[in-house]
C-alpha positions as CSV (number, residue, x, y, z in Angstrom):
1,M,146.1,78.8,130.3
2,E,145.6,80.5,133.7
3,H,142.8,79.3,136.2
4,G,140.8,81.1,138.7
5,K,141.7,84.8,137.6
6,A,138.7,87.2,137.7
7,G,136.8,87.5,134.5
8,N,138.0,84.1,133.2
9,Q,135.3,82.0,131.6
10,T,137.0,78.7,132.6
11,P,136.6,78.0,136.1
12,G,139.8,77.0,138.2
13,K,140.1,73.9,140.1
14,A,138.9,75.3,143.4
15,E,135.8,76.7,141.8
16,S,135.1,73.3,140.0
17,Q,135.5,71.4,143.3
18,L,133.4,73.9,145.1
19,R,130.6,73.6,142.5
20,K,130.7,69.8,142.6
21,G,130.4,69.8,146.4
22,V,127.2,71.9,146.5
23,L,125.5,71.4,143.0
24,E,123.3,68.6,144.3
25,Y,122.0,70.6,147.1
26,C,121.5,73.6,144.9
27,V,119.4,71.6,142.5
28,L,117.4,70.3,145.3
29,A,116.7,73.9,146.6
30,L,115.6,74.9,143.1
31,M,112.9,72.1,143.5
32,R,112.0,73.2,147.0
33,D,108.9,75.1,145.9
34,G,107.7,72.8,143.2
35,R,108.7,70.5,140.4
36,K,110.9,71.7,137.5
37,Y,112.1,70.1,134.3
38,G,115.8,69.8,133.2
39,V,116.2,72.8,131.0
40,E,114.4,75.0,133.5
41,L,116.9,73.9,136.2
42,L,119.9,74.5,133.8
43,N,118.6,78.1,133.1
44,E,118.3,78.8,136.9
45,L,121.8,77.6,137.5
46,Q,123.0,79.7,134.5
47,D,121.3,82.8,136.1
48,T,123.3,82.5,139.1
49,G,126.6,82.9,137.2
50,T,128.8,80.9,139.5
51,L,126.7,77.7,139.4
52,A,126.3,77.6,135.7
53,T,126.9,74.1,134.3
54,S,126.1,71.8,131.4
55,Q,123.6,69.3,130.6
56,G,126.3,66.7,130.7
57,T,126.6,67.6,134.4
58,V,122.9,68.2,135.5
59,Y,121.2,65.2,133.8
60,P,123.3,62.6,135.3
61,L,123.0,64.3,138.6
62,L,119.2,64.2,138.2
63,S,119.5,60.6,137.3
64,R,121.4,60.0,140.5
65,L,118.9,62.1,142.6
66,R,116.1,59.7,141.2
67,R,117.9,56.5,142.0
68,D,118.8,57.9,145.5
69,E,114.9,58.5,145.8
70,L,115.5,62.3,146.6
71,V,113.3,63.2,143.6
72,V,110.6,61.6,141.5
73,T,109.8,62.1,137.9
74,T,106.7,62.7,135.9
75,W,106.1,63.3,132.2
76,Q,104.0,66.0,130.9
77,E,103.0,67.0,127.4
78,S,104.5,70.3,126.2
79,A,103.0,72.8,124.0
80,S,106.2,73.9,122.6
81,G,107.7,70.5,121.8
82,P,108.1,66.9,123.1
83,P,106.9,65.8,126.5
84,R,109.0,67.0,129.4
85,R,110.2,65.1,132.3
86,Y,109.6,67.0,135.6
87,Y,111.6,66.5,138.8
88,E,110.0,67.0,142.2
89,L,111.5,66.6,145.7
90,T,110.4,63.4,147.8
91,E,110.2,63.7,151.5
92,T,113.7,62.3,151.6
93,G,114.8,65.0,149.2
94,H,113.2,67.6,151.5
95,A,114.9,66.1,154.5
96,A,118.5,66.2,152.7
97,L,118.0,69.8,151.7
98,K,116.9,70.8,155.2
99,E,120.0,69.0,156.6
100,F,122.3,70.6,154.2
101,A,120.7,74.1,154.8
102,G,121.3,73.5,158.6
103,I,125.1,72.4,158.2
104,W,125.9,75.1,155.5
105,P,126.0,78.2,157.7
106,G,128.5,76.8,160.1
107,F,130.5,75.3,157.3
108,R,130.6,78.5,155.4
109,D,131.5,80.4,158.5
110,A,134.4,78.0,159.4
111,V,135.9,78.3,155.9
112,D,135.5,82.2,156.0
113,R,137.3,82.2,159.4
114,L,140.2,80.1,157.9
115,L,140.4,82.3,154.8
116,T,140.4,85.6,156.6
117,P,144.0,86.4,157.5
118,T,144.7,87.5,161.1
119,T,147.7,89.0,162.5
120,G,148.3,86.0,164.9
121,H,147.8,83.4,162.1
122,R,150.3,85.2,159.8
123,R,153.0,85.4,162.5
124,D,152.5,81.7,163.3
125,S,152.8,80.6,159.6
126,E,155.8,82.8,159.1
127,K,157.5,81.2,162.2
128,E,156.9,77.7,160.6
129,H,158.4,78.6,157.4
130,S,161.4,80.3,158.8
């Protein structure tokens, strides 16, 4: 099985590692404007394509966010089934999201600079391997 090829449904190692690194903050961002329940979060992640994940990933993450006091939970009756547990950002959660949002552009730009080949970098790299 080949990983990381365009159109492949199974994410490669690089994609999986990137997702793990940012998923927590993406979930926090989905709750920025109000509380959400688990399936709602899963569906919104699914809609992004790249951040699609499973219940087996999201629910343990939500439990950890609750233990870390980044979110609080409340139960609410549902007209279409059992009660739902809603997750909402705490002040600490908002602060963590704000910190990540401040760091992300510089982090993203630094990675982009490293990944974009330049003539000078290519020559230096070729010299090292000669």
